[in-house]
N, C-alpha and C positions, 0 to 999 in steps of 0.2 A: 198110150198116154191118155189121161183123163181130159175131157174137154173143159174149157174154162168158160163159164157163163158170164155175160155182162153183169157187173156188180149191181146195177140198177134192177136186174131181174130177180135177185135173191135177197136184197136188203134195201131198206129205205129209212130215212130219219123219221123220228116221231113227229106227227103232225102237231103244229103249234096250237091248233084248236082243241087238242086233247088235254092241255094243261089247264089247271084251275086259274082263272084270270085274277089279277089284282083288283081290288075294289075300285081303283081309280078309273080304269078304262083307257082309251086311246084318243081322247078328244083333244081339242085345241089347247086346253089348259095343261094337259099332260105333256104335250109337245113343247110348250113354252118352258115348263119346269125342267124338262130334260135338257133343253138348250142351256138354261142357267147352270145346272149341275155340271154339264160337260165343260163349262168355261169358268168353273170356280176352283180356287186354290184353298186347300185346307192346311192350316198350320196349328198342330197341337201345342198347347201351353202347359197344362198340368192335369192330373187326375189323381185325386187324393180322397181317402176315406177318413171321415171325421166323426168324433163323438163329442157332443156339446152338453153343457150344463143347462139347467132350466132357465138360467138368466141370459143365455146367449142370444144375440141378434146377428143375422147375416149382414144387415145394413142399418139404416137406409144408405144406399150407395148406387153409383152408376159405373159401369165398366166400359172400357174401350174395346171390348171384344164380346163374343157370345159365350154362353155357358149353359149347362143343364145340371140339375140336381136329381139324383135318384135316392129316394128315401128307403133306407134299410129297415129302420124301426123308429117308432115314436109317432106322435101327432103334433101338428103345429098349425100356424097361421101364416099366410103369405099375401103379398100384393105386388102387382107389377104396374108401374106408371101412375096408378091412382090409389093412395092409401085408404080411401074410403070404400074401395071395391076389394074387400078381402075375400080370400078363399081358404078352405080347409086343406091341410096337407097331412097325408097319412102314409102308412107302410105301403111300399111298392109304387108310390106315385112318382111320376116323371115330370119335372117342371123345366120348360124351356124359357130362358131369359136372353133376349137379343141384346146386342150391343147398343149402348146409349139409353137403356130403359132403367129408370129409377125403380128400385125394388127392395124388398125386405122379406125375410122368412125367419120365424122364430118358433121355439117349442111352446106348446100350451103349458099352463102353470103346473109346476112340479113334475115335469116330464123331461127325461133325457132324450136326446135326439141323435140318431146315427144315420149318416148319409154319405154319399159319394158325390163330389162336385167335379165336373169336367169342364175345363176352360179351353177355348180354341178360337181361332180366326177362321172364317169361311168367306173369302173375298171373291166376288164376281169380277172377272177380268182383273184380279189382283187389286181391286180398288174399292168396290162397293160391297158392304156387308150383306150377304144374301138373305139371312134370316131377318135382318132389320128391314130390308127392302120389301120382303114378302109379309112383314108384320106377323111373324111366327112367334107366338108366346103363349104361355098358359100351362095348364096341367093336363096330363094324359093319365088315365087310369086303365091299366091292363092287368087286372087282378089274376086272370087265368093264364097269363103269358109271362115267361121268364126272360123275354128278349132283352128288355132294358136292364134287368138285373145282371144277366150274363155279360152283356156288352160293357156295362159300367165297371163291373168287377174285373173284366179282362183289361180294360184301360188302366185301372188303378194298379194292377199287377205289372203291366208293361212299364208304367212310369216309375214304379218303385224299384224294380229289378234292373231295368235298362240293359237288357241283353242285346246282342247284335241284332239290328233291324227293328229296335223298339219304336223309333219314331215312325217308320213306315207302317208298322202294325197299328200304332195309335191312329194314324191317318186313315187306315182301312176301316177300323172299328167306328170312327166318327162318321165316315161316309156311309157305312151300313146303317147307323142309327138315323141319320138325316133322311136317307132314302126310304127307310121303314116308315118314318113319320109322314113323309110326303105321299107314300103309297097307301098307307092304312089309316091315316088321320088327316086327310087333305082338307078337312074342315078347319084346320088350324091355319091354313094359308089364306091370307086376306089380300087378294089382288085388288089394286085400286079399281073402283067401279068404272072409271073412265079408261076404256081400252086404248085411247090415244096416248095415255101416260105410259102404259106398258110398251107400246110401240116406240115411243120416244126414248125409253130406257134402252131398248135394243140398239137404236141408232147411236146412243151416247156411249155404249160400252167400249168401242175402240178408243174413244177420247180418254176414258178412265184408264185404259191400259197405258196410254202415253203418259198420263199424270203419274202413274205408278212407276214407270221406267225412268222418268226424269225428275223424280221428287227431290233429288239432291241438287238439282240445277237451280241456282239463284235466279236465273233469267226466266224461269218457267212462270208464266202468267197468262192471262186471257189472250193477250195479243199474240203470244207465241203459239198457243193452241190453235188460234184461228189461222195463223200462218201455216201450221203443219197440216191441218185438215182442210184448209181452203174454204172457210165459211166466214160470215160476218160476225162481229162481236154481238150484235143485236140478236142474231139467230142462236148463237151459242149460249148466251145468257138465258134466253127463253127456253132452250132445251134443258139446261141445268135446273132451272127453277120449276119447270113443268114436271121433270122426272124425280128430282132429289129434294126440292124445296129450298135449295140454297143456290147462291151464285157460284160461278167457277172459282173466283178468288177465295171465297170462304171455304169451298171444298178443298182447294189446294192446301190451305192452312190446316184444316182438319187432318188431312193425310200426313202432313209434315209432323204434326204433333203426335199422331199415332205411331209414326216411326220413332220419334223421340222417346216416347214412353217405353217402347220395346228396347231401345238402346240403353236407357237408364236402368231397366230391370236386368238386362242380360249382358252388359258390357261394363268395363271399367274406364271407358273413354271419358275425357274431361268434358265439361259442359260446353266449352268452346268448340271442341271437336265434334260433339253431337250437333250443335247448332249448324256447323258447316256441312255436315253430312246430310242434314235435313233441309238444306237450302235456305237457311235464314241469313240475312245480311250481316247480322252481328248478334252477340250474346244478349244484349239489352232487349232487342226486338224479340228474340226467342223467349226470353224470360217473361216478357209482357203477354205474348200470345199464349204461352203455356199456362200461365196463371188464369188468363181469361177463360180458356176452354176446360181446364182440368180442375181449377179451383184452388190450386196450391202451387208452390214454386218447384222448379225442376229438382233442386237440391233436396227439399223436403220429401218430394215424391220418391227419389232414389233411396233416402234413408228409411222410408216406411215400407218399401217394396223389395229392394234389392236383397236377394238371397232368402227372402221369407216366403214360405208357402202361402198360397192364396186360397182362402176358404170359398 
């Protein structure tokens, strides 16, 4: 009988040092981003290819989720947050637009514009929009790479054909794109210069998870959050404002309205039922807060978005 050698004597795994490293490296920033990605929930909304006329405008508008545009053909002009700070848009460009950012993109004069828009949520601890928190926005030009082209086309195909597993595949492609941006274009990530804010955010994440899980509970307010996690109202208000720039009650309202917009788009529930599911005391209060944050009434929002593809 042949003798059997110990497997470690005849084979060994490839040494990690032999792989080409990613541009990012393994510093503190990479570790923090890795923690954020590991605790983020991605929810695809849509991925559609469009062809526009020269008179078309994407906005001005603001979305309650994140999106990216991949330009297949044509030249245009765009801006994000500030109309006076315009940038050129051309073939193979990739534009990230985070949740809550005013923006517009439109073709240059007498030019037809062809593009793919991918809409999605990426919620840190199911509560805080990751791209918004990291201030990720702007244009990436990878003229020699087909990564964004292939990923955007694959997403549009999955959304159009909706074969078994299509949602999971869209989730995977979106994660791949975001990880690619973070690894190869880390200059797009704008951490707050005050490291204390980033540490405050990490402490706040479990609280945001509680908000997400109890958003339909009418009794959810700052006093209940303090009771659950065992801190004072003063401390919790400071933590919210230091990390997110808003107080806890305003944040809860924002999350309730985000859920309401999703239900208005994707369900046939009555406005009363949606108000109840989102934790509002009554339909009147729901109507008032919705119009304050979205700029239109729930009924008008449903009529203009329900069943309609979003460019």
